[in-house]
matplotlib code that plots the C-alpha trace (Angstrom):
import matplotlib.pyplot as plt

x = [-23.7, -25.3, -25.5, -23.9, -21.2, -20.5, -20.1, -17.7, -15.6, -15.5, -14.3, -11.8, -10.6, -9.9, -8.0, -5.9, -5.1, -3.9, -2.0, 1.3, 4.3, 6.5, 4.0, 3.8, 5.3, 1.8, 0.7, -2.9, -4.5, -8.1, -9.6, -11.5, -14.9, -13.5, -14.4, -10.9, -8.4, -4.7, -2.4, 1.4, 3.5, 7.2, 9.6, 10.9, 14.2, 17.1, 14.9, 15.9, 12.2, 10.5, 7.6, 4.2, 0.8, -2.9, -6.0, -9.7, -13.0, -15.8, -13.7, -13.4, -9.7, -8.8, -5.0, -2.9, 0.9, 1.9, 5.7, 7.7, 10.8, 13.4, 16.8, 19.7, 23.0, 25.6, 23.0, 20.4, 16.8, 16.5, 13.5, 15.2, 15.5, 14.5, 13.5, 11.4, 13.2, 10.1, 6.4, 4.2, 0.7, -1.0, -4.3, -5.8, -9.2, -8.6, -10.6, -8.6, -9.5, -9.6, -9.0, -10.5, -11.5, -14.5, -15.3, -14.6, -13.2, -11.6, -11.3, -7.9, -9.2, -6.9, -5.2, -1.5, 1.1, 4.8, 7.0, 10.8, 12.8, 16.5, 18.4, 21.9, 24.4, 21.7, 20.1, 17.1, 13.9, 10.4, 7.3, 4.4, 0.9, -2.3, -5.9, -8.5, -12.3, -11.8, -8.1, -4.9, -1.6, 2.0, 5.4, 9.0, 11.1, 15.0, 16.5, 19.7, 22.9, 26.6, 26.4, 24.1, 23.1, 21.6, 21.1, 17.9, 18.5, 14.9, 11.7, 9.9, 6.8, 4.0, 0.3, -1.3, -5.0, -7.0, -8.9, -9.2, -11.1, -11.9, -9.1, -9.2, -5.6, -3.5, -0.4, 2.7, 5.0, 8.0, 9.2, 9.2, 5.5, 3.0, 0.6, -2.2, -3.5, -6.7, -8.0, -7.8, -10.6, -9.6, -9.3, -6.3, -4.8, -5.3, -3.0, 0.1, 2.9, 6.2, 4.4, 4.3, 0.9, 0.0, -1.8, -4.4, -5.3, -8.8, -10.2, -13.8, -14.9, -18.2, -19.6, -19.1, -15.9, -13.9, -10.1, -7.7, -3.9, -2.0, 0.5, 0.4, 2.9, 5.4, 8.3, 12.0, 11.5, 10.9, 7.3, 5.9, 4.2, 3.1, 4.0, 2.2, 4.3, 3.1, 3.9, 1.5, -0.4, 1.4, 1.5, 5.1, 6.3, 8.4, 10.3, 11.2, 15.1, 17.5, 19.9, 22.5, 20.1, 19.5, 16.2, 16.5, 19.4, 18.4, 19.8, 18.7, 16.4, 13.9, 10.5, 9.1, 5.8, 2.7, 1.6, -2.2, -5.0, -8.5, -11.3, -15.1, -18.3, -19.0, -17.1, -18.5, -17.1, -13.6, -14.3, -15.6, -12.4, -10.1, -7.4, -4.8, -5.3, -4.9, -1.7, 0.2, 1.8, -0.1, 0.3, 3.9, 3.4, 1.8, -0.8, -3.5, -5.8, -4.6, -5.5, -8.6, -9.7, -12.2, -12.9, -10.5, -10.5, -8.0, -7.9, -5.2, -7.9, -10.2, -7.4, -6.5, -9.5, -12.3, -14.9, -15.9, -12.8, -11.5, -8.0, -8.7, -8.1, -4.8, -5.0, -2.1, -3.6, -5.0, -8.4, -8.6, -7.5, -10.1, -12.8, -11.8, -11.5, -15.0, -16.3, -14.8, -16.1, -19.7, -19.9, -18.1, -14.9, -12.0, -9.0, -8.1, -5.2, -2.6, 0.9, 3.3, 7.0, 9.5, 9.2, 8.9, 6.6, 6.6, 6.8, 8.2, 10.1, 9.8, 12.9, 13.4, 13.5, 10.1, 8.9, 11.3, 11.1, 11.7, 15.3, 14.8, 12.6, 13.1, 10.5, 11.6, 10.6, 7.1, 6.6, 6.9, 3.5, 1.7, 1.1, 0.9, 1.0, -2.2, -3.8, -3.3, -4.6, -7.7, -8.2, -7.7, -10.4, -12.8, -11.8, -10.3, -7.0, -4.3, -3.0, -0.3, 1.7, 5.3, 7.4, 8.9, 12.4, 12.4, 12.4, 15.3, 18.0, 16.1, 12.9, 13.1, 14.2, 11.4, 8.6, 9.9, 9.5, 6.1, 4.8, 6.1, 4.3, 1.0, 0.4, -1.8, -1.7, 0.4, 0.2, 3.6, 3.8, 5.8, 7.4, 7.0, 9.1, 8.7, 12.1, 13.4, 14.9, 11.5, 9.6, 12.0, 11.8, 8.0, 8.1, 10.6, 8.1, 5.3, 7.4, 8.5, 5.1, 3.6, 6.2, 5.1, 1.4, 0.9, -1.5, -0.3, -1.6, 0.7, 0.4, 2.3, 2.9, 2.2, -1.0, -1.5, -0.6, -2.4, 0.3, -2.4, -2.7, 0.9, 1.0, -2.5, -1.5, -1.5, -4.9, -4.7, -2.7, -3.5, -2.2, -5.2, -6.0, -8.5, -10.6, -7.5, -7.1, -10.4, -8.0, -6.5, -9.0, -11.9, -10.3, -11.8, -15.5, -17.9, -17.0, -13.4, -14.1, -16.2, -13.3, -11.0, -13.3, -12.8, -9.1, -7.1, -9.5, -9.3, -5.8, -7.0, -8.1, -8.0, -7.8, -9.7, -10.1, -13.9, -16.3, -16.5, -20.0, -19.9, -21.2, -21.6, -22.7, -19.8, -20.4, -20.2, -17.0, -14.0, -10.9, -10.5, -7.5, -9.6, -13.0, -12.9, -15.9, -16.8, -18.5, -21.3, -24.4, -24.3, -25.7, -22.9, -20.4, -22.2, -22.2, -18.4, -18.2, -20.0, -18.6, -14.9, -12.8, -11.1, -11.1, -9.8, -11.7, -11.4, -14.1, -12.1, -14.2, -14.1, -16.5, -18.8, -19.3, -21.2, -23.4, -27.1, -26.3, -28.6, -26.9, -24.3, -26.4, -25.5, -21.9, -21.8, -23.3, -21.8, -19.0, -15.6, -15.0, -17.3, -18.3, -19.7, -19.6, -21.8, -21.7, -25.4, -24.9, -22.0, -20.7, -17.2, -17.3, -21.1, -22.5, -22.0, -24.5, -22.7, -24.2, -22.2, -23.0, -21.8, -23.1, -26.8, -27.2, -26.7, -25.6, -26.1, -24.4, -25.1, -22.8, -23.6, -22.0, -25.2, -28.9, -31.1, -34.9, -35.0, -32.0, -33.3, -32.2, -33.4, -33.1, -32.6, -29.2, -31.2, -31.8, -35.2, -37.7, -38.4, -35.9, -36.2, -34.9, -33.5, -33.0, -31.1, -31.8, -31.3, -34.3, -36.1, -34.0, -30.7, -29.9, -29.9, -28.6, -26.3, -26.4, -30.1, -31.4, -34.6, -34.8, -37.4, -38.0, -40.0, -40.1, -38.9, -38.1, -35.7, -38.6, -38.8, -37.1, -36.5, -36.7, -34.1, -34.1, -30.7, -31.9, -28.6, -25.4, -23.1, -26.0, -26.3, -28.1, -27.4, -29.4, -29.2, -31.2, -31.6, -33.4, -36.7, -36.8, -39.6, -40.0, -36.7, -35.0, -34.0]
y = [-7.4, -9.4, -7.3, -9.9, -10.6, -6.9, -6.7, -9.7, -8.0, -4.8, -6.6, -8.7, -5.5, -3.9, -7.0, -7.0, -3.4, -3.6, -6.9, -6.9, -6.9, -9.2, -11.9, -14.0, -14.7, -14.0, -10.4, -9.4, -6.4, -5.5, -2.8, 0.0, -1.7, -5.1, -6.7, -7.2, -9.1, -9.8, -12.1, -12.2, -15.2, -14.8, -17.7, -19.6, -18.5, -19.9, -20.7, -19.5, -19.3, -16.0, -14.3, -15.2, -13.6, -14.3, -12.2, -12.7, -10.9, -11.5, -14.2, -16.1, -16.5, -15.3, -15.1, -17.6, -18.1, -15.1, -14.6, -11.4, -11.3, -8.7, -9.8, -7.3, -7.9, -9.0, -9.9, -12.1, -12.1, -9.7, -11.6, -15.0, -15.9, -12.3, -11.7, -9.1, -5.8, -3.7, -3.4, -0.3, 0.6, 3.5, 4.5, 7.2, 8.5, 11.5, 13.0, 13.6, 16.0, 14.3, 16.9, 15.3, 11.7, 9.5, 11.2, 14.7, 13.3, 10.0, 8.6, 7.4, 5.2, 2.4, 0.7, 0.1, -2.3, -1.7, -4.7, -4.0, -7.1, -8.1, -11.3, -11.8, -9.8, -8.2, -4.7, -3.8, -3.8, -2.8, -4.5, -2.0, -3.5, -1.5, -2.8, -0.7, -1.6, -2.8, -3.7, -4.8, -3.1, -4.0, -2.2, -2.5, 0.3, 0.4, 3.1, 5.0, 3.2, 3.7, 2.5, 5.0, 3.0, -0.5, -2.8, -4.9, -8.2, -9.3, -9.1, -12.4, -11.0, -13.6, -13.8, -17.2, -17.2, -19.6, -22.2, -22.1, -18.9, -17.9, -15.7, -12.8, -12.3, -10.7, -12.5, -10.4, -11.5, -10.3, -7.3, -5.0, -4.5, -1.8, -3.6, -4.1, -7.6, -9.6, -10.8, -14.7, -16.2, -19.4, -20.9, -20.0, -23.4, -23.0, -20.0, -20.9, -21.4, -19.4, -16.8, -13.1, -11.7, -8.0, -6.2, -5.7, -9.4, -10.2, -13.3, -14.3, -16.9, -18.9, -17.1, -13.7, -12.5, -10.5, -10.0, -7.9, -7.7, -4.6, -1.9, 1.7, 4.6, 3.2, 5.7, 5.1, 1.4, -1.3, -2.2, -5.4, -8.3, -11.7, -15.2, -18.4, -21.2, -24.6, -26.2, -24.2, -21.7, -18.8, -15.6, -14.2, -10.7, -10.3, -6.9, -5.7, -5.8, -3.1, -3.6, -4.9, -7.5, -6.0, -4.7, -1.5, 0.8, 3.2, 5.6, 5.2, 5.6, 4.0, 2.5, 0.1, 0.7, -0.6, -4.1, -3.9, -6.5, -5.0, -7.1, -6.8, -8.7, -7.6, -6.6, -3.1, -2.8, -3.0, -0.2, 2.0, 1.7, 4.8, 2.9, 3.3, 7.1, 7.3, 5.2, 7.9, 11.0, 14.4, 16.9, 17.8, 20.3, 23.2, 25.3, 23.3, 26.1, 25.8, 22.1, 21.9, 18.3, 17.9, 16.1, 16.1, 15.4, 12.7, 12.9, 10.2, 7.6, 8.6, 8.7, 12.5, 13.5, 16.1, 14.5, 11.0, 9.3, 12.7, 13.8, 17.3, 19.7, 18.2, 17.7, 20.1, 22.9, 25.9, 25.3, 21.7, 22.9, 25.7, 23.2, 21.0, 24.0, 25.2, 21.7, 21.8, 25.2, 24.4, 21.2, 21.7, 19.9, 21.6, 20.2, 20.0, 17.6, 17.2, 15.7, 18.6, 17.7, 18.3, 14.9, 13.9, 11.1, 8.5, 10.0, 6.8, 3.8, 0.1, -1.8, -5.1, -3.0, -1.4, 1.9, 4.7, 8.5, 9.5, 10.3, 14.1, 14.4, 17.6, 18.2, 21.9, 22.6, 22.5, 20.6, 23.3, 22.7, 23.5, 27.2, 26.8, 30.5, 31.1, 28.0, 29.0, 32.5, 31.0, 28.4, 31.1, 33.2, 30.2, 29.2, 25.9, 24.5, 22.6, 19.1, 17.2, 14.0, 13.1, 9.9, 9.5, 8.7, 12.1, 13.6, 11.7, 14.0, 17.1, 17.0, 20.5, 22.0, 20.3, 21.4, 24.9, 24.9, 23.3, 26.0, 28.7, 27.0, 27.1, 23.4, 22.7, 19.0, 16.2, 12.4, 10.8, 7.5, 4.3, 3.7, -0.1, -0.9, -0.4, -0.8, 1.7, 4.0, 4.2, 4.9, 7.7, 9.1, 9.2, 11.1, 13.6, 14.2, 14.8, 17.3, 19.3, 19.3, 20.6, 23.3, 24.4, 23.9, 21.0, 18.1, 14.5, 11.3, 8.4, 5.8, 2.6, 2.4, 0.4, 0.6, 3.6, 3.3, 6.3, 8.8, 11.3, 12.3, 13.3, 14.8, 16.1, 17.0, 13.2, 12.6, 8.9, 6.0, 3.8, 0.3, -1.4, -3.2, -0.5, 0.9, 2.1, -1.4, -1.1, 0.5, -3.0, -5.5, -6.4, -7.9, -5.5, -6.4, -5.4, -8.5, -7.6, -4.1, -5.4, -7.6, -4.6, -2.5, -5.0, -5.6, -2.8, 0.0, -1.0, 0.7, 4.1, 6.3, 4.5, 6.1, 4.0, 6.0, 6.4, 8.2, 6.0, 6.6, 4.0, 0.9, -2.4, -5.9, -8.2, -10.1, -6.8, -5.6, -4.7, -2.9, 0.6, 2.8, 5.9, 6.1, 2.9, 0.8, 0.0, -2.9, -2.5, -0.2, 3.6, 3.6, 1.3, 3.8, 6.7, 4.7, 4.4, 8.1, 7.3, 3.9, 4.6, 6.6, 9.2, 12.9, 13.6, 11.2, 11.4, 12.3, 10.4, 10.5, 13.3, 16.3, 15.1, 11.7, 13.4, 15.7, 15.2, 11.8, 10.5, 10.4, 13.1, 15.5, 13.3, 13.1, 17.0, 17.3, 14.4, 15.6, 13.9, 13.9, 13.4, 14.1, 10.6, 7.2, 4.2, 0.9, -0.2, -3.7, -5.5, -8.9, -9.1, -9.6, -9.3, -5.9, -2.8, -0.1, 3.0, 6.1, 9.2, 12.5, 15.9, 18.6, 17.7, 16.0, 12.3, 10.4, 6.7, 4.4, 0.8, -1.4, -5.1, -7.7, -9.7, -9.0, -8.4, -8.3, -6.0, -4.6, -3.2, 0.2, 1.3, 5.0, 4.9, 6.8, 10.0, 12.7, 13.9, 15.4, 14.9, 14.6, 15.3, 12.2, 12.2, 8.7, 7.3, 3.6, 0.8, 0.7, -2.5, -1.9, -1.7, -5.4, -4.9, -1.3, -0.7, 3.1, 3.2, 4.5, 6.0, 9.0, 9.7, 12.0, 11.6, 12.7, 10.2, 10.0, 7.9, 5.4, 4.5, 1.9, 1.9, -1.3, -0.9, -3.4, -4.2, -5.2, -6.3, -8.0, -5.1, -2.8, 0.0, 2.8, 6.3, 8.8, 12.2, 12.9, 16.6, 17.9, 19.6, 23.3, 24.2, 27.9, 28.6, 25.9, 22.4]
z = [21.8, 24.6, 27.7, 30.0, 27.4, 27.2, 31.1, 31.0, 28.5, 30.4, 33.5, 31.5, 29.9, 33.3, 34.4, 31.2, 31.7, 35.3, 35.2, 36.8, 34.4, 36.3, 37.5, 34.3, 30.9, 29.4, 28.8, 27.8, 26.3, 25.3, 23.2, 24.9, 24.4, 25.3, 22.0, 20.7, 22.9, 22.5, 24.4, 24.2, 25.4, 26.0, 25.6, 28.6, 30.2, 28.3, 25.3, 21.7, 20.8, 19.8, 21.5, 20.0, 20.2, 19.5, 19.1, 19.6, 18.6, 21.1, 22.6, 19.3, 18.3, 14.7, 15.2, 16.9, 17.5, 15.5, 15.7, 16.5, 14.3, 13.2, 11.9, 12.1, 10.2, 12.8, 15.5, 14.0, 15.2, 18.1, 19.5, 19.6, 23.3, 24.3, 27.9, 29.4, 30.5, 31.3, 30.4, 30.3, 29.4, 27.7, 26.2, 24.0, 23.1, 20.8, 18.0, 14.8, 12.1, 8.7, 6.0, 2.9, 3.6, 4.3, 7.6, 9.0, 12.3, 13.2, 16.7, 17.8, 20.6, 21.7, 24.6, 24.2, 25.7, 25.3, 25.9, 26.1, 25.4, 25.1, 24.2, 25.4, 23.3, 21.2, 21.0, 23.2, 21.2, 22.1, 20.7, 20.7, 20.6, 20.2, 20.5, 18.8, 18.7, 15.2, 14.9, 16.4, 15.5, 16.1, 15.5, 16.7, 18.1, 18.6, 20.7, 20.2, 21.2, 20.7, 17.0, 15.3, 12.3, 11.8, 8.8, 8.8, 7.0, 7.2, 9.1, 9.7, 11.6, 10.9, 11.1, 11.7, 11.1, 13.1, 11.0, 7.2, 6.3, 2.6, 1.3, -1.1, -2.2, -5.0, -6.2, -7.0, -9.8, -8.0, -5.9, -8.9, -9.6, -10.3, -7.8, -10.5, -10.2, -10.2, -6.8, -6.3, -4.2, -2.4, 1.1, 3.3, 2.8, -1.0, -1.2, -3.3, -0.8, -1.3, -3.5, -2.8, -1.7, -1.9, 0.9, 2.1, 2.1, 3.3, 5.0, 5.8, 8.4, 8.0, 11.1, 9.4, 11.1, 8.4, 8.9, 6.7, 7.0, 5.9, 7.1, 8.2, 8.3, 5.8, 6.0, 5.6, 5.4, 2.8, 1.6, 2.9, 1.2, 2.7, 2.0, 3.1, 4.6, 3.6, 7.0, 9.2, 7.0, 8.6, 6.5, 6.9, 6.2, 3.2, 2.8, -0.6, -0.8, -1.7, -4.6, -2.2, -0.8, 2.5, 3.4, 5.4, 6.6, 9.3, 11.8, 15.4, 17.0, 14.6, 14.5, 11.9, 10.1, 11.9, 11.0, 11.2, 11.3, 10.8, 12.2, 12.2, 11.8, 8.2, 5.1, 5.5, 9.0, 7.6, 5.1, 7.9, 9.9, 10.2, 12.1, 9.3, 9.3, 13.1, 13.1, 11.1, 12.5, 12.4, 9.5, 8.8, 6.0, 7.9, 6.3, 4.4, 3.4, -0.3, -0.6, -2.7, -3.7, -6.7, -9.8, -12.7, -16.4, -17.7, -21.5, -21.8, -20.8, -23.7, -26.2, -26.0, -28.1, -27.7, -29.9, -30.8, -32.4, -33.6, -33.0, -34.3, -32.9, -31.5, -27.7, -26.9, -29.0, -27.2, -28.9, -27.5, -24.0, -24.0, -24.9, -22.0, -19.6, -20.7, -20.0, -16.6, -15.7, -16.9, -14.9, -11.6, -12.5, -10.7, -12.6, -16.3, -17.0, -19.6, -20.0, -20.5, -19.8, -22.7, -24.2, -27.9, -29.0, -27.5, -24.1, -22.7, -23.9, -22.8, -21.6, -19.8, -16.6, -17.2, -18.5, -18.5, -19.4, -23.0, -23.9, -24.0, -20.9, -19.0, -16.3, -15.9, -19.5, -21.2, -24.5, -27.2, -28.8, -25.5, -25.0, -21.2, -20.4, -22.6, -21.3, -17.6, -18.2, -19.8, -17.0, -14.3, -16.0, -15.7, -12.2, -13.4, -12.1, -14.1, -13.5, -15.2, -15.2, -14.6, -14.6, -11.1, -12.5, -14.3, -10.7, -9.3, -8.1, -8.9, -6.8, -5.4, -8.7, -10.5, -8.2, -8.1, -11.9, -11.6, -9.3, -11.7, -14.6, -12.6, -12.1, -9.1, -9.1, -10.5, -11.2, -10.4, -12.1, -12.6, -9.3, -9.8, -6.7, -3.0, -1.6, 0.9, -1.7, -3.5, -0.3, 0.6, -2.9, -2.7, 0.6, -0.8, -3.7, -1.2, 0.9, -2.2, -3.7, -0.4, -0.3, -3.7, -3.1, -5.5, -4.9, -5.7, -7.2, -7.0, -9.9, -10.5, -6.8, -3.6, -1.6, 0.6, 4.3, 5.8, 4.8, 3.7, 7.4, 7.5, 4.0, 3.3, -0.2, -1.1, -2.7, -3.6, -4.8, -7.8, -6.8, -8.5, -11.7, -12.8, -15.7, -17.6, -18.9, -21.0, -23.5, -24.0, -22.8, -20.6, -17.5, -15.1, -14.6, -11.9, -9.7, -9.9, -8.8, -5.9, -4.8, -4.9, -2.7, 0.2, -0.4, -1.9, -0.9, 2.8, 2.7, 1.6, -1.4, -4.7, -8.1, -10.6, -13.9, -13.4, -15.7, -18.9, -20.5, -23.2, -21.4, -23.3, -22.5, -21.9, -25.2, -27.1, -25.4, -27.6, -26.6, -28.1, -27.2, -28.2, -26.7, -24.6, -23.8, -20.2, -18.4, -15.9, -16.1, -16.2, -12.6, -11.6, -12.9, -11.2, -7.9, -8.0, -7.2, -3.9, -3.1, -3.9, -1.4, -3.7, -3.0, -6.6, -8.9, -12.7, -15.1, -17.7, -20.9, -23.4, -23.2, -26.1, -24.4, -21.6, -23.7, -23.0, -21.4, -18.6, -15.2, -15.9, -13.8, -10.8, -11.7, -11.6, -8.2, -6.2, -3.7, -3.5, 0.2, 3.2, 6.8, 7.5, 5.9, 6.5, 4.7, 4.7, 3.2, 1.6, 0.3, -1.2, -4.9, -5.0, -3.9, -1.7, -0.6, 0.7, 2.4, 2.8, 4.3, 3.2, 5.5, 5.9, 2.5, 2.1, -1.0, -1.6, -4.1, -4.8, -7.0, -7.8, -9.9, -10.4, -10.6, -7.6, -7.9, -4.9, -3.0, 0.2, 1.4, 4.8, 5.3, 9.0, 8.5, 7.6, 10.2, 11.6, 9.3, 5.6, 2.8, -0.9, -2.6, -6.2, -7.5, -10.5, -11.1, -13.6, -15.9, -17.2, -20.5, -18.8, -19.3, -23.1, -23.1, -20.0, -20.6, -19.8, -16.5, -15.0, -12.8, -10.1, -7.1, -4.0, -0.3, 2.3, 6.0, 8.0, 8.7, 5.1, 3.1, -0.6, -2.7, -5.5, -8.4, -10.0, -13.4, -15.0, -14.0, -13.1, -12.2, -9.7, -8.1, -6.8, -4.8, -3.2, 0.0, 0.9, 3.9, 3.1, 4.0, 6.5, 7.4, 5.9, 8.0, 7.1]

ax = plt.figure().add_subplot(projection="3d")
ax.plot(x, y, z, "-o")
ax.set_aspect("equal")
plt.show()
């Protein structure tokens, strides 16, 4: 940043921070480094208008005229005609431990403005604004009063983007959804009006400013979508309704989730942000020493087989389970997975309302053909842990009973699936699952669910959410191509860890793709698939193919050694839908992954992120033959320093690159 511009922002920041609360109807706030600014304008005395706010980055406005709005049954909009009761300021600069994420520590560094407002005959409400160096955040708070419960009819909080940026959005079919959709690329004014949009939604300006809208700390509240109004291009909050049509019923005091706008000068800067994590409350489960993230098998993806196209031995047999456990033990895969509740085939049935558990499902019993006791004993002897799957509806009304049984059986992790709704009841059900799972020392994946909101800080046993159209669909078709994945990295994954069914080792050219329920094909090169283990945030990624698919295969050596959570993350280069180059550090060793949707004669990789001294570099790259055989790659090793730069060719559409950089030992010291 220009030196004089930085000084100006520092002075402006100080003025914003000390402005008198009663001197004006305009209230300003700036981020700690002065780069992000926010201004709130209150309505004139006697007006029925609502307060509106705007935001800037380096003085350039990217939000303008955004409305505050919260409607209560019996009162209407609390902000309509509201006047100032009090104003206060706060700030924070704390280092927060991140247990298993993209960094070891996040910095909760913000300035806060609390504006207490009240309209005649209505409840007192506080609008809380925070300016981070890479985001603005807003929530509402209502304090205790004589009446202890409120009913929220709607929340009309809006975000009005300045100008007409390019938009990357996902349309939702309705409020009952698995949140698995393609990303539509258009201009802001080209977004279909009156259509539900999932979050995060990302917007790019011609000058390089990138903006993403999402929410954090979703608890005891309805999930939020967006909807564009045709009149002024505002994106208005739409809460998922309860069955009675209301949105939220809450005891007081209460606070809404945070409404968050990430902002930066590149797509990569949005991915580097830790604001969503910081906006959640600290760990509420106590001891976390038992939490062990790691890679996991997922036989369902490959068709529940052990060998190429063979369903013998049966997947639930002790023989098949031992084969998978041996594969895990030999290759550093911590978890072996299976579906084990007492359900006959099929394990679900389809209705007009969605997918429901089978009629005889009992999660406190194990399917009779699975000798779980013998399997657990064998897994324990090999240092492998067991993971399973459950339909969320099978837990309703018996969450504690179910997880007590799961602990007794020996399950260490669980995928909970098919929420397909983010109303208040579903949100509270998910939190009850996390609490019970933590009590019984079980890790959780959520599938068929909404985007994450940073809740893994509060419940560190939450490993990831799905909420993405991902590689599981290769069993039915080829909609998920490398460009789609590179769109999701800069939309959905901005919200947090994303499970993506990675690990398919049968790559084919697009014209040769055919859907196979058993042994699916994948699109993109082998190196592109390997790079997903670096580029995706996911402490519990799948190694989803069957054991024989990896035997003597190039690149599997990288998959075995790559970590799943990190001490530091840097996005070296990025363009939404086109490419990403990610560098991550674990201890003193760096790992790099590059994913691209198109060919690059030379993708430049400066190594300035490395520490001092020499590093031993192991490199897995697309080969000249990759365009015709996407499973081909070449391996090389060399010694490098941070002053070097690599030139990496991406030789095929959907290509990639991975590397490991380890400090060279000198006199026994790195």
